[in-house]
N, C-alpha and C positions, 0 to 999 in steps of 0.2 A: 504494500500500500504506500502511496506517495502522499506525504503530509506536509502541511505548512501552517503557520500561525499568522493571523491577519486581522485587520480592522475592516469592517464593511464601510462603504460610502453610501450616503443617503440618495434617495431618488432624484432630488433636485440637482445634485452634483452630477449624477449619472446622465440626466437629461441634458445638462450643459455640455458634457463631454461627448454625448451622442450627436448633438447638433454640430459640434466642432468636427468630429469625425466625418459626418455626412457632408460637410462643406469641403473637406480635403480628400475624401475617398476617390473621387473621379480624377484627381490630379496625379496619383501615383499608385502603381500596382504593388502595394505592400500587403503583408498579411495582417489585416486590421483585427485588433482584439474585439471580442464580443463585450459590449459595454456591461452586460449583465454579470460578467465574470470579473470586472475590475475590483480590486481590493488593495489595501496597503499591507504588504507583507512585513511582519516584524521578525519572523524567523522561518527560514526554509529548513525543514527537517529531512526531506527526501524519503527514500524507501524505508519502510518501517514494518516490522511483523505485526500482523493483525492481532495476534494474541497478546501484544504488549501495548495496545491502545490505552488501556486503563492506566498504565504507568505514565504515559505522556499526559493524560488528563489530570491525574493526581499531581504531577510535577507542575503543570501550568496553574493549577489551583493554589499553589503556594507563592505565585508571583505577587510581590508587594504592589499595592495600588495607592495612588495619591489623589484620585478623583478623576473626573472626565478630562479628556484631552481636547483642547481647541485645535482644530486642524483646518488649514486653508489649502485648497488645491489651486495652484497658481504657477504659471510659467511652463515653458516647453523646452525640450532639448533632445540630444541624441547621445546614445552610448555606442561605442566608446567616445566618439566625437563626430562632428558634422562632416568631416572629410571622409571618414570610413564608417558610416552609420550602420548599425545593426538593430538598434532599438530606438523608437521614437516615443518619448515619454512626456507626461504632465508632471510637474513638480508637486511635492507635498511638503508643506511647512507645518511642523508640529512642535518645534522647539525642544527644549530639554525633556519635557514630559514624554514625547514620542521616542526620543533617543533612549530614555531610561526604560521604557517598555520594551524596546527592541533588545537592549542589553539584558534586562531581567528575564525575558522569555528565552533568550539564548542561554543564559546561565541555568535556568530551570531544566532545560532539556540536555544541556551539556553533562549534567549529573547522571544522565541515562546513557551517555556515550555518543551523543550527537556532536559532530565536530563544530568548533567555533568558526565564525566567518573569518575569512582571510583578508577582508577589506572593510573599510569604514562603512557604517550604515548610511545608505543614500535612498531615503524614501521617495517613491515615485509610483506612478500608474502607467503601465505599459499600454500605449495607445496602438502601436503597430510594431511589427518586426520585419526585418529583411532576413530571409533564410540564409544560413551559413553557406548553403550550396550555390547561392546566387552571387556572382562577383559583384561587388558594390558598384563597379563602373557600368554595369548593365542596367542598373535601376535608375531610371530618369527621375531625379528629384527636383529638377529645375522648375517644373510646373507647380509642384507643391510649395517650394520655397518662394516662388513668385506670388502665389495665392496668399501665403503668410505675410509677405511684404505689403499686400494690398489691404490688409485688415487695418482698422483704425489704430493710430499710434498709441492712443491711451487705453486700449483694451487690456493690455498687460496679461492677456491669457489667464484671466481670473475666472475660475470655474465654480467658486463658492467656498463657503466656510461652514463648518459644522462642529458639533461636540460629540466626540466618540465616548460612549458610555460602556461599551463592551468590546472584548476581543474574542476571537474564535479559533478553534482548531478545525482545520479543513482537510478533507480528503480530495485529492485530485486524481480523476480517472478519465482518460480519454477526452480532455478538454472540458469536463463537467466537474464543478466544484460542489462539494456537499459539506455542510456544517456538521461536525461530529459533537462539538461541545462549545459552550459559551461561558465567558468569565466576566464578571462585572468589574468596572473600573472605579466604582464608588462604594 
């Protein structure tokens, strides 16, 4: 079973991201993410034995919480960079509270043998991917970048703000995500 820990995003933010994707989708043949699947990952666990799900659930239940987290979805960018893009993302701003949740969920499952992340936490929502098998030179991004330049200068790619009051353990199977357990942040 493939597992991860994440915060859900509300419908209003999903609607803003869906409208943004709809605007850009015709400009580039990317593998666009299903908006219904968008989430803010705090810890990717990976493959995990089904008979040990209870261990993960118990571990995540020990994560210290300091109250709801104020989150803003704002900004866009590319991983690893705009010259050699593989992931097109929307930024997530959650301050120290979100970083602490990512650290604490990571520590909780590390006690079960889940490896620590090798890079700093960089919260984002994956809007689209460019497949590894496709040379980046063959994906025409000029039309997408031109469309982005045509948007109003003050838009700031601000998709909304919300208060996260729970985080979840998810199962990922064939592009479908299922909540296995929820944990309050207050």
